[in-house]
C-alpha beads as a LAMMPS data file, in Angstrom:
LAMMPS data file: protein, C-alpha beads

287 atoms
286 bonds

1 atom types
1 bond types

-500.0 500.0 xlo xhi
-500.0 500.0 ylo yhi
-500.0 500.0 zlo zhi

Masses

1 110.0

Atoms # bond

1 1 1 71.865 69.551 -52.773
2 1 1 70.706 70.772 -55.863
3 1 1 70.487 74.200 -54.971
4 1 1 74.052 74.353 -53.084
5 1 1 75.143 72.519 -56.317
6 1 1 74.138 75.046 -59.196
7 1 1 75.526 77.980 -56.475
8 1 1 78.704 76.183 -56.277
9 1 1 78.894 76.366 -60.145
10 1 1 78.060 79.816 -60.146
11 1 1 80.993 80.443 -57.502
12 1 1 83.430 78.070 -58.864
13 1 1 83.091 79.952 -62.110
14 1 1 83.660 83.399 -60.452
15 1 1 86.512 82.430 -58.275
16 1 1 88.152 80.596 -60.995
17 1 1 87.843 83.285 -63.463
18 1 1 89.369 85.357 -61.006
19 1 1 92.193 83.652 -60.648
20 1 1 94.346 86.112 -62.593
21 1 1 93.693 88.961 -59.915
22 1 1 96.861 87.274 -57.801
23 1 1 98.610 85.523 -60.797
24 1 1 102.269 85.402 -60.972
25 1 1 104.806 85.389 -64.271
26 1 1 106.229 82.403 -65.760
27 1 1 105.378 78.406 -66.014
28 1 1 102.606 77.232 -64.042
29 1 1 103.694 75.053 -61.077
30 1 1 100.480 73.445 -60.960
31 1 1 100.529 71.076 -63.683
32 1 1 99.487 67.808 -62.351
33 1 1 96.089 66.631 -62.375
34 1 1 93.368 67.961 -59.894
35 1 1 92.570 65.498 -57.456
36 1 1 90.577 65.473 -54.039
37 1 1 90.287 63.400 -51.129
38 1 1 86.734 62.004 -50.699
39 1 1 86.540 63.138 -47.125
40 1 1 86.222 66.495 -47.906
41 1 1 83.019 66.065 -49.280
42 1 1 81.995 63.576 -45.818
43 1 1 79.161 66.151 -44.981
44 1 1 77.714 65.468 -48.940
45 1 1 78.305 61.981 -49.836
46 1 1 75.682 60.708 -47.376
47 1 1 73.259 62.664 -48.727
48 1 1 73.887 62.176 -52.439
49 1 1 76.323 60.161 -53.934
50 1 1 75.382 61.913 -57.534
51 1 1 74.756 65.428 -56.556
52 1 1 78.664 65.217 -54.715
53 1 1 80.337 63.731 -57.804
54 1 1 78.417 66.242 -59.993
55 1 1 80.365 68.613 -57.707
56 1 1 83.660 67.559 -57.758
57 1 1 83.194 67.419 -61.765
58 1 1 82.200 71.121 -61.851
59 1 1 85.244 71.906 -60.003
60 1 1 87.404 70.865 -62.945
61 1 1 88.267 67.841 -60.817
62 1 1 89.640 64.241 -62.507
63 1 1 91.216 62.118 -59.987
64 1 1 90.046 61.357 -56.327
65 1 1 91.400 59.568 -53.264
66 1 1 88.751 57.460 -51.322
67 1 1 86.645 54.486 -51.592
68 1 1 82.850 53.986 -52.080
69 1 1 80.148 55.015 -49.911
70 1 1 78.424 53.616 -47.598
71 1 1 75.809 50.816 -49.200
72 1 1 77.487 50.936 -52.417
73 1 1 79.909 48.477 -54.220
74 1 1 83.530 49.589 -55.420
75 1 1 82.194 48.701 -58.853
76 1 1 79.367 50.795 -58.837
77 1 1 81.079 53.776 -57.512
78 1 1 83.839 53.489 -60.150
79 1 1 81.326 53.275 -62.690
80 1 1 79.542 56.782 -61.388
81 1 1 83.359 58.094 -61.336
82 1 1 84.114 57.046 -64.668
83 1 1 81.014 58.238 -66.318
84 1 1 82.170 62.019 -65.034
85 1 1 85.663 61.506 -66.026
86 1 1 86.722 61.388 -62.863
87 1 1 89.714 58.616 -62.041
88 1 1 90.361 57.292 -58.350
89 1 1 94.013 56.057 -58.042
90 1 1 94.144 55.743 -54.136
91 1 1 92.235 54.481 -51.498
92 1 1 92.532 54.032 -47.832
93 1 1 92.414 51.362 -45.134
94 1 1 92.454 50.851 -41.904
95 1 1 95.591 49.771 -39.941
96 1 1 93.979 46.609 -37.991
97 1 1 91.917 45.797 -41.287
98 1 1 94.807 45.774 -43.858
99 1 1 97.362 44.065 -40.950
100 1 1 95.038 41.469 -40.550
101 1 1 93.937 41.029 -44.527
102 1 1 95.982 42.361 -47.016
103 1 1 94.502 40.544 -49.835
104 1 1 90.759 42.366 -49.292
105 1 1 92.859 45.611 -49.346
106 1 1 93.816 44.362 -52.610
107 1 1 90.664 43.525 -53.704
108 1 1 88.960 46.651 -52.798
109 1 1 91.572 48.752 -54.406
110 1 1 91.331 46.651 -57.851
111 1 1 87.909 47.279 -58.002
112 1 1 87.724 50.997 -57.862
113 1 1 90.994 50.964 -60.145
114 1 1 93.203 52.053 -57.518
115 1 1 97.084 51.629 -57.723
116 1 1 97.695 53.147 -54.112
117 1 1 96.151 51.847 -51.019
118 1 1 97.238 54.142 -47.921
119 1 1 96.824 54.029 -44.093
120 1 1 96.540 57.330 -42.308
121 1 1 96.551 56.568 -38.561
122 1 1 98.738 53.847 -36.236
123 1 1 96.696 52.803 -33.280
124 1 1 98.608 54.272 -30.067
125 1 1 97.548 56.096 -27.110
126 1 1 96.743 59.432 -28.081
127 1 1 99.246 62.368 -27.474
128 1 1 102.099 59.345 -26.620
129 1 1 103.070 57.750 -29.971
130 1 1 106.051 55.295 -28.479
131 1 1 109.279 53.410 -30.189
132 1 1 107.649 50.338 -29.844
133 1 1 104.588 51.808 -31.636
134 1 1 106.898 52.816 -34.601
135 1 1 108.603 49.425 -34.490
136 1 1 105.533 47.318 -34.857
137 1 1 104.548 49.365 -37.578
138 1 1 107.206 49.147 -39.297
139 1 1 107.365 45.052 -39.408
140 1 1 103.538 45.123 -40.364
141 1 1 104.064 48.218 -43.202
142 1 1 107.153 45.920 -44.556
143 1 1 105.062 42.550 -44.731
144 1 1 101.410 44.348 -45.669
145 1 1 103.862 46.323 -48.522
146 1 1 105.658 43.035 -50.085
147 1 1 101.665 41.446 -50.177
148 1 1 100.614 44.577 -52.251
149 1 1 103.234 44.498 -54.055
150 1 1 103.226 40.845 -55.445
151 1 1 99.415 41.910 -56.794
152 1 1 100.526 45.585 -58.360
153 1 1 99.301 48.170 -55.559
154 1 1 101.947 50.000 -53.849
155 1 1 101.463 50.622 -50.139
156 1 1 101.518 54.299 -48.740
157 1 1 101.900 55.524 -45.049
158 1 1 100.209 58.936 -44.676
159 1 1 101.628 61.046 -41.935
160 1 1 99.460 62.569 -39.035
161 1 1 101.552 64.510 -36.855
162 1 1 102.226 62.492 -33.911
163 1 1 105.358 60.576 -35.951
164 1 1 107.401 63.644 -34.882
165 1 1 107.930 62.436 -31.695
166 1 1 111.884 63.148 -31.023
167 1 1 114.064 59.957 -30.964
168 1 1 117.429 59.826 -31.140
169 1 1 119.210 62.582 -33.832
170 1 1 115.473 62.949 -35.340
171 1 1 112.023 61.560 -34.702
172 1 1 110.145 58.206 -34.721
173 1 1 108.601 59.200 -38.353
174 1 1 112.576 59.148 -39.514
175 1 1 112.392 55.594 -38.242
176 1 1 109.944 54.366 -39.785
177 1 1 111.236 55.758 -43.073
178 1 1 114.610 54.324 -42.575
179 1 1 113.669 51.095 -41.405
180 1 1 110.902 50.372 -43.788
181 1 1 111.929 48.794 -47.223
182 1 1 111.543 51.150 -50.334
183 1 1 110.570 48.686 -52.340
184 1 1 107.151 47.675 -50.534
185 1 1 106.500 51.185 -48.577
186 1 1 106.193 54.360 -49.891
187 1 1 104.572 57.524 -48.357
188 1 1 101.672 60.116 -48.594
189 1 1 102.388 63.329 -47.239
190 1 1 99.968 65.249 -45.521
191 1 1 101.447 68.769 -45.487
192 1 1 99.102 70.266 -42.955
193 1 1 99.886 67.234 -40.503
194 1 1 103.509 67.396 -41.158
195 1 1 103.654 70.981 -40.328
196 1 1 101.127 70.403 -37.471
197 1 1 103.309 68.025 -35.615
198 1 1 106.377 70.757 -35.562
199 1 1 108.294 68.672 -39.054
200 1 1 108.626 71.148 -42.122
201 1 1 107.449 69.535 -45.031
202 1 1 109.930 71.073 -47.550
203 1 1 112.930 69.580 -45.338
204 1 1 111.312 66.151 -45.664
205 1 1 111.298 66.632 -49.385
206 1 1 114.501 67.270 -49.631
207 1 1 115.541 64.564 -47.139
208 1 1 113.054 61.525 -48.412
209 1 1 111.901 63.196 -51.635
210 1 1 111.442 59.700 -53.885
211 1 1 109.458 57.801 -50.958
212 1 1 106.739 60.113 -51.662
213 1 1 104.285 58.934 -54.267
214 1 1 101.134 61.013 -52.884
215 1 1 100.230 64.397 -51.406
216 1 1 97.287 65.861 -49.503
217 1 1 97.362 69.668 -50.025
218 1 1 95.946 71.621 -47.391
219 1 1 96.740 74.579 -45.056
220 1 1 96.867 75.533 -41.321
221 1 1 95.836 78.655 -40.373
222 1 1 98.089 81.288 -39.312
223 1 1 99.247 81.549 -35.837
224 1 1 98.394 77.914 -34.731
225 1 1 100.825 76.225 -32.944
226 1 1 100.797 72.440 -33.704
227 1 1 100.986 69.289 -31.222
228 1 1 101.848 65.733 -31.141
229 1 1 98.116 64.591 -30.986
230 1 1 97.295 64.316 -34.481
231 1 1 94.220 66.422 -34.218
232 1 1 93.474 70.159 -34.715
233 1 1 89.625 71.753 -34.555
234 1 1 88.225 72.274 -38.452
235 1 1 88.663 75.731 -38.171
236 1 1 92.223 75.400 -38.401
237 1 1 92.132 74.142 -41.903
238 1 1 92.112 77.267 -44.366
239 1 1 91.984 77.867 -48.059
240 1 1 95.237 76.931 -49.889
241 1 1 97.611 79.885 -49.510
242 1 1 96.106 81.675 -46.723
243 1 1 97.575 79.784 -43.921
244 1 1 101.185 79.036 -42.826
245 1 1 102.041 75.871 -44.991
246 1 1 105.185 77.077 -47.793
247 1 1 103.017 75.320 -50.593
248 1 1 104.596 76.885 -53.521
249 1 1 108.080 75.535 -52.632
250 1 1 106.216 72.228 -51.501
251 1 1 105.185 71.716 -54.787
252 1 1 108.342 72.516 -56.926
253 1 1 110.072 70.086 -54.842
254 1 1 107.598 67.345 -54.808
255 1 1 107.215 67.605 -58.556
256 1 1 110.839 67.170 -58.812
257 1 1 110.605 64.138 -56.495
258 1 1 108.291 62.729 -58.581
259 1 1 104.891 62.798 -56.632
260 1 1 102.409 61.091 -58.558
261 1 1 99.149 62.001 -57.344
262 1 1 98.073 65.296 -55.461
263 1 1 94.719 65.199 -53.281
264 1 1 93.450 68.734 -51.594
265 1 1 92.092 67.467 -48.390
266 1 1 89.753 70.238 -46.734
267 1 1 88.689 69.520 -43.130
268 1 1 87.093 72.557 -42.767
269 1 1 83.462 72.909 -42.627
270 1 1 83.128 75.392 -45.151
271 1 1 84.569 73.183 -48.042
272 1 1 81.671 74.432 -50.616
273 1 1 83.606 78.081 -49.977
274 1 1 87.131 76.951 -49.584
275 1 1 87.822 74.370 -52.160
276 1 1 86.952 76.854 -55.376
277 1 1 89.225 79.477 -53.918
278 1 1 91.878 76.490 -53.362
279 1 1 91.857 75.226 -56.933
280 1 1 91.903 79.436 -58.118
281 1 1 95.160 79.970 -55.449
282 1 1 96.739 76.511 -57.179
283 1 1 96.193 77.649 -60.619
284 1 1 97.790 81.200 -59.925
285 1 1 101.134 79.684 -58.806
286 1 1 104.077 80.236 -61.025
287 1 1 107.601 78.117 -61.217

Bonds

1 1 1 2
2 1 2 3
3 1 3 4
4 1 4 5
5 1 5 6
6 1 6 7
7 1 7 8
8 1 8 9
9 1 9 10
10 1 10 11
11 1 11 12
12 1 12 13
13 1 13 14
14 1 14 15
15 1 15 16
16 1 16 17
17 1 17 18
18 1 18 19
19 1 19 20
20 1 20 21
21 1 21 22
22 1 22 23
23 1 23 24
24 1 24 25
25 1 25 26
26 1 26 27
27 1 27 28
28 1 28 29
29 1 29 30
30 1 30 31
31 1 31 32
32 1 32 33
33 1 33 34
34 1 34 35
35 1 35 36
36 1 36 37
37 1 37 38
38 1 38 39
39 1 39 40
40 1 40 41
41 1 41 42
42 1 42 43
43 1 43 44
44 1 44 45
45 1 45 46
46 1 46 47
47 1 47 48
48 1 48 49
49 1 49 50
50 1 50 51
51 1 51 52
52 1 52 53
53 1 53 54
54 1 54 55
55 1 55 56
56 1 56 57
57 1 57 58
58 1 58 59
59 1 59 60
60 1 60 61
61 1 61 62
62 1 62 63
63 1 63 64
64 1 64 65
65 1 65 66
66 1 66 67
67 1 67 68
68 1 68 69
69 1 69 70
70 1 70 71
71 1 71 72
72 1 72 73
73 1 73 74
74 1 74 75
75 1 75 76
76 1 76 77
77 1 77 78
78 1 78 79
79 1 79 80
80 1 80 81
81 1 81 82
82 1 82 83
83 1 83 84
84 1 84 85
85 1 85 86
86 1 86 87
87 1 87 88
88 1 88 89
89 1 89 90
90 1 90 91
91 1 91 92
92 1 92 93
93 1 93 94
94 1 94 95
95 1 95 96
96 1 96 97
97 1 97 98
98 1 98 99
99 1 99 100
100 1 100 101
101 1 101 102
102 1 102 103
103 1 103 104
104 1 104 105
105 1 105 106
106 1 106 107
107 1 107 108
108 1 108 109
109 1 109 110
110 1 110 111
111 1 111 112
112 1 112 113
113 1 113 114
114 1 114 115
115 1 115 116
116 1 116 117
117 1 117 118
118 1 118 119
119 1 119 120
120 1 120 121
121 1 121 122
122 1 122 123
123 1 123 124
124 1 124 125
125 1 125 126
126 1 126 127
127 1 127 128
128 1 128 129
129 1 129 130
130 1 130 131
131 1 131 132
132 1 132 133
133 1 133 134
134 1 134 135
135 1 135 136
136 1 136 137
137 1 137 138
138 1 138 139
139 1 139 140
140 1 140 141
141 1 141 142
142 1 142 143
143 1 143 144
144 1 144 145
145 1 145 146
146 1 146 147
147 1 147 148
148 1 148 149
149 1 149 150
150 1 150 151
151 1 151 152
152 1 152 153
153 1 153 154
154 1 154 155
155 1 155 156
156 1 156 157
157 1 157 158
158 1 158 159
159 1 159 160
160 1 160 161
161 1 161 162
162 1 162 163
163 1 163 164
164 1 164 165
165 1 165 166
166 1 166 167
167 1 167 168
168 1 168 169
169 1 169 170
170 1 170 171
171 1 171 172
172 1 172 173
173 1 173 174
174 1 174 175
175 1 175 176
176 1 176 177
177 1 177 178
178 1 178 179
179 1 179 180
180 1 180 181
181 1 181 182
182 1 182 183
183 1 183 184
184 1 184 185
185 1 185 186
186 1 186 187
187 1 187 188
188 1 188 189
189 1 189 190
190 1 190 191
191 1 191 192
192 1 192 193
193 1 193 194
194 1 194 195
195 1 195 196
196 1 196 197
197 1 197 198
198 1 198 199
199 1 199 200
200 1 200 201
201 1 201 202
202 1 202 203
203 1 203 204
204 1 204 205
205 1 205 206
206 1 206 207
207 1 207 208
208 1 208 209
209 1 209 210
210 1 210 211
211 1 211 212
212 1 212 213
213 1 213 214
214 1 214 215
215 1 215 216
216 1 216 217
217 1 217 218
218 1 218 219
219 1 219 220
220 1 220 221
221 1 221 222
222 1 222 223
223 1 223 224
224 1 224 225
225 1 225 226
226 1 226 227
227 1 227 228
228 1 228 229
229 1 229 230
230 1 230 231
231 1 231 232
232 1 232 233
233 1 233 234
234 1 234 235
235 1 235 236
236 1 236 237
237 1 237 238
238 1 238 239
239 1 239 240
240 1 240 241
241 1 241 242
242 1 242 243
243 1 243 244
244 1 244 245
245 1 245 246
246 1 246 247
247 1 247 248
248 1 248 249
249 1 249 250
250 1 250 251
251 1 251 252
252 1 252 253
253 1 253 254
254 1 254 255
255 1 255 256
256 1 256 257
257 1 257 258
258 1 258 259
259 1 259 260
260 1 260 261
261 1 261 262
262 1 262 263
263 1 263 264
264 1 264 265
265 1 265 266
266 1 266 267
267 1 267 268
268 1 268 269
269 1 269 270
270 1 270 271
271 1 271 272
272 1 272 273
273 1 273 274
274 1 274 275
275 1 275 276
276 1 276 277
277 1 277 278
278 1 278 279
279 1 279 280
280 1 280 281
281 1 281 282
282 1 282 283
283 1 283 284
284 1 284 285
285 1 285 286
286 1 286 287
């Protein structure tokens, strides 16, 4: 891990220093704090929490979405992050857990200093997300969102692609957005999973802009045709800017919509190679 960390520092310097090679004219489009989803380093955290956080800090990342690694309390993890100038504005919860005990989700969030809690999966039969699944989610989200708001926490639902099952003149995702109370339920857009599910992230931002508070930045390999399973092989998650997602337009609209936090999530198995390149790409974008 030590060798990997120092190699990464060198690679980061070289790649970020070379970002100007594809820089454009105009004001920077990337003006938000640089964030990462902790799942990006799922293979590294179990080996060494300290070395992984040092790696994240070396990349210039100042925000993270995630929770305490196994065997560590929220307070302990927050302290390590604080020492490295990394804030945790958002954390996640499983659907069943938060529905059963919203208070526990609030407690976990407050230990980390998070003000957002997101749920990224609605239980359903794979490849068969139904209206009944959506109706139950709407009911649960409105109740849980209210409970969290009363404690100063914002609840967000993170799309995974399967929700774009056609329904009436739109999709079941449209049904969920339209039937959840904006006071209690916000959304985190995962731009890869929206694209993979057959939706247009740009169109969604134009339609529901202010409902989005968080965003996962990731890119889908060119030529890959998505489906409604909510899954794709790791090799289809590519460096930002190398895939088929219209990231510049998404960022312009997200900024306009008031999205609060942006987290790069690299689900590939090449995160040490791809993360510095993705950051360089973001820094190259101009209005």
